[in-house]
C-alpha positions in Angstrom: 0.0 0.0 0.0 1.4 3.4 -0.9 2.7 6.0 1.6 3.2 9.8 1.3 5.2 12.0 3.6 3.1 15.0 4.7 4.7 17.7 6.9 7.4 15.2 7.8 4.9 12.5 8.8 4.3 9.3 6.9 0.7 8.7 5.7 -0.5 5.3 4.6 -3.3 5.6 2.0 -5.2 3.9 -0.7 -7.0 5.2 -3.8 -9.8 3.1 -5.2 -12.7 3.5 -7.6 -13.3 6.1 -10.3 -15.1 9.4 -10.7 -14.9 12.6 -8.7 -12.4 12.5 -5.7 -13.8 11.8 -2.3 -11.4 12.3 0.6 -12.5 10.1 3.5 -11.6 10.9 7.1 -11.9 7.6 8.9 -14.1 6.7 11.9 -12.6 5.1 15.0 -11.5 7.9 17.3 -7.8 7.6 18.1 -7.7 4.4 16.0 -8.8 6.1 12.7 -7.5 3.6 10.2 -8.7 3.2 6.6 -9.9 -0.3 7.2 -12.6 1.0 9.6 -14.7 2.1 6.6 -15.1 -1.6 5.8 -14.7 -3.4 9.1 -16.0 -1.2 11.9 -19.5 -1.5 13.3 -22.1 0.2 11.2 -19.7 0.9 8.4 -19.2 -2.8 7.9 -23.0 -3.4 7.9 -23.6 -0.6 5.4 -20.8 -1.6 3.1 -20.3 2.1 2.4 -16.8 2.0 0.8 -17.6 -0.7 -1.7 -20.7 1.2 -2.9 -19.0 4.6 -3.0 -16.0 3.3 -5.1 -18.5 2.5 -7.9 -19.1 6.2 -8.4 -16.2 8.1 -6.8 -12.4 8.0 -6.5 -12.3 7.2 -2.8 -9.1 8.3 -0.9 -8.9 6.5 2.4 -5.9 6.7 4.8 -4.7 6.1 8.3 -4.9 9.3 10.3 -1.6 10.5 11.8 -0.9 8.5 15.0 -3.1 5.7 13.7 -2.4 2.4 12.0 0.7 2.5 9.9 0.9 6.3 9.6 3.5 8.1 11.6 3.2 10.8 14.2 4.9 13.4 16.2 4.6 14.3 19.9 3.0 17.7 19.8 -0.2 19.4 20.8 -2.3 17.9 18.0 -5.4 19.7 17.0 -8.2 19.1 14.5 -6.5 21.6 12.2 -3.5 19.3 12.1 -5.7 16.3 11.1 -7.3 18.5 8.4 -3.8 19.5 7.1 -2.9 15.9 6.7 -5.9 15.5 4.3 -4.9 18.6 2.4 -1.4 17.3 2.0 -2.7 14.1 0.7 -4.8 15.9 -1.9 -1.6 17.8 -2.9 0.3 14.6 -3.2 -2.3 13.1 -5.4 -2.7 16.3 -7.5 -6.4 16.8 -6.7 -7.2 20.5 -6.5 -10.7 19.9 -5.0 -12.6 17.0 -3.5 -15.7 16.0 -1.7 -14.9 15.3 1.9 -16.6 12.7 4.1 -16.1 11.8 7.8 -17.4 9.1 10.0 -17.5 9.4 13.8 -14.7 11.7 14.9 -13.8 12.1 11.3 -16.7 14.5 11.1 -14.8 16.9 13.3 -11.9 16.8 10.8 -14.3 17.4 8.0 -15.6 20.6 9.8 -12.0 21.7 10.4 -11.1 21.0 6.7 -14.1 22.9 5.4 -13.3 26.0 7.5 -9.6 25.9 6.6 -9.8 25.0 2.9 -13.3 26.0 1.6 -11.9 26.5 -1.9 -10.8 22.9 -2.0 -14.1 21.4 -0.6 -16.8 20.5 -3.1 -19.1 19.2 -0.4 -19.1 17.6 3.1 -20.7 14.4 4.3 -20.9 13.9 8.1 -21.9 10.4 9.0 -22.8 9.7 12.7 -20.8 12.7 14.1 -19.0 12.0 17.4 -20.1 14.4 20.1 -22.2 15.1 23.1 -21.5 15.5 26.8 -20.8 11.8 27.5 -18.4 11.7 24.5 -16.4 14.7 25.9 -16.3 13.2 29.4 -15.1 9.9 28.1 -12.3 11.4 26.1 -11.1 13.5 29.0 -11.2 10.5 31.3 -9.1 8.4 28.8 -6.3 11.0 28.6 -6.4 11.5 32.4 -5.8 7.8 32.9 -2.9 7.9 30.5 -1.3 10.8 32.3 -1.8 9.2 35.7 0.1 6.1 34.4 2.9 8.3 33.0 3.2 10.1 36.3 3.4 6.9 38.3 5.6 4.8 36.0 7.3 7.0 33.5 7.4 7.1 29.7 9.8 4.2 29.3 7.2 2.0 31.0 4.6 3.3 28.5 6.8 2.1 25.7 7.2 -1.3 27.4 3.5 -1.6 27.9 2.7 -0.5 24.3 5.2 -2.9 22.7 4.1 -5.8 25.0 0.5 -5.8 24.0 -1.8 -5.1 21.0 -4.3 -3.0 22.8 -5.4 0.3 21.3 -5.5 3.6 23.2 -9.3 3.3 23.3 -9.1 -0.2 24.8 -6.2 0.6 27.2 -5.8 4.3 27.9 -2.5 3.7 29.7 -0.7 3.2 26.3 -1.5 6.7 25.2 -2.4 8.4 21.9 1.0 7.7 20.3 0.8 3.9 20.8 0.7 2.9 17.2 3.8 5.0 16.3 5.7 3.5 19.3 4.9 0.0 17.9 5.8 0.7 14.3 8.8 3.0 14.6 11.7 2.0 16.9 13.4 5.4 16.5 10.3 7.2 17.6 9.8 4.7 20.5 13.3 5.3 21.8 12.9 9.1 21.6 9.5 9.0 23.2 10.8 7.1 26.2 13.4 9.8 26.8 11.0 12.8 26.6 10.9 15.2 29.5 7.9 13.9 31.6 6.8 17.4 32.7 6.8 18.9 29.2 5.0 15.8 28.0 2.2 16.3 30.6 1.8 19.9 29.5 1.6 18.8 25.8 -1.0 16.2 26.4 -3.1 18.3 28.7 -3.2 21.1 26.1 -4.1 18.5 23.4 -7.1 17.2 25.2 -8.3 20.6 26.1 -8.3 21.7 22.5 -9.6 18.5 20.9 -12.5 18.0 23.3 -13.5 21.5 24.4 -17.3 21.3 24.1 -20.4 19.2 24.7 -21.2 18.9 21.0 -19.1 18.3 17.9 -15.6 19.7 18.2 -13.4 20.7 15.3 -14.5 24.2 14.3 -16.0 27.3 15.9 -19.7 27.7 15.2 -19.1 31.3 13.9 -16.8 29.8 11.3 -19.3 27.0 10.3 -22.1 29.6 10.0 -20.0 31.4 7.3 -19.4 28.3 5.1 -21.0 28.2 1.7 -20.5 24.4 1.2 -23.2 21.8 0.7 -23.3 19.4 3.7 -25.1 16.2 4.3 -25.6 15.0 7.8 -26.7 11.5 9.0 -27.2 11.2 12.8 -26.0 8.6 15.3 -27.6 7.9 18.6 -25.4 6.6 21.4 -23.1 7.8 24.1 -20.3 8.7 21.6 -22.5 9.9 18.7 -25.3 11.9 20.3 -28.1 12.9 18.0 -27.8 16.4 19.4 -24.3 16.5 17.8 -25.7 16.0 14.4 -28.5 18.6 15.0 -25.8 21.0 16.1 -24.1 20.7 12.7 -27.4 21.2 11.0 -27.9 24.4 12.9 -24.4 25.7 12.2 -24.0 24.8 8.5 -26.1 27.1 6.2 -26.4 24.6 3.4 -26.9 21.5 5.5 -29.2 18.7 4.5 -30.2 16.7 7.6 -31.4 13.2 7.0 -33.7 12.5 9.9 -33.4 8.7 9.9 -33.1 6.5 13.0 -29.9 4.4 13.2 -31.9 1.1 13.0 -33.3 2.2 9.7 -29.9 3.0 8.2 -29.3 0.1 5.9 -27.1 -1.0 3.0 -30.2 -0.6 0.8 -30.7 3.1 1.5 -27.6 4.8 3.0 -24.9 4.3 0.3 -27.4 5.3 -2.5 -28.6 8.4 -0.6 -25.0 9.6 0.1 -24.1 9.0 -3.5 -27.1 11.0 -4.7 -26.1 13.9 -2.5 -22.5 13.8 -3.7 -23.5 13.6 -7.3 -25.7 16.7 -7.0 -23.4 18.8 -4.9 
């Protein structure tokens, strides 16, 4: 599978299908790998990617700090995730693209649209991650990681990460750079030698910026309200994908089309076709 180096960070990606380009920001939280479009929960049930590649050139990739993409210890923001997508479009020589996100990928779509409106043909936001319980869960996960760092040190984080296959979502102790630790020995060695106090400051700032509200993070409402980009929103309905989060995006995006369909009624027979129709008309 091909790789591109974007802002000094390796990105694993794949391009499949034909038609207008569709840049897809993966679902899966801190484990946002391209395979999630086909293998994770509702996305597997809907078979979205297979259907979309029949009409669009689908660009899927591992988000930085996920899967086989690289990473860097810094105060990562949604804007950094969006910049990775822009860099991938540059690498592939696509000037504009439709952008689609699932789960936390919707926050990246929002950030992408605000930062690069001239490169965004339309936005699809499927089951946006957000809500009060979502925010609290993310803060708790990072607090658990920092507590482990404070008690055991960063070298023990490296040992724990390399001695298991658990993701950051499954085992918060391993931290948000766990996949890079496992795939890059040079990174792992440098990570273990970081100054613990500076690391704590970096991570605390990161969680504060990434999960700063009880709805969909990623972009300020005042910036979303100014966007002149067609958007299609499909709601979720659980602790991590509150329906209120999808309604918030509907409220903030002037050209939003909200599909008021309960999650149990979202099927392979209706969802891929409906998304395809929106993208074709945008």
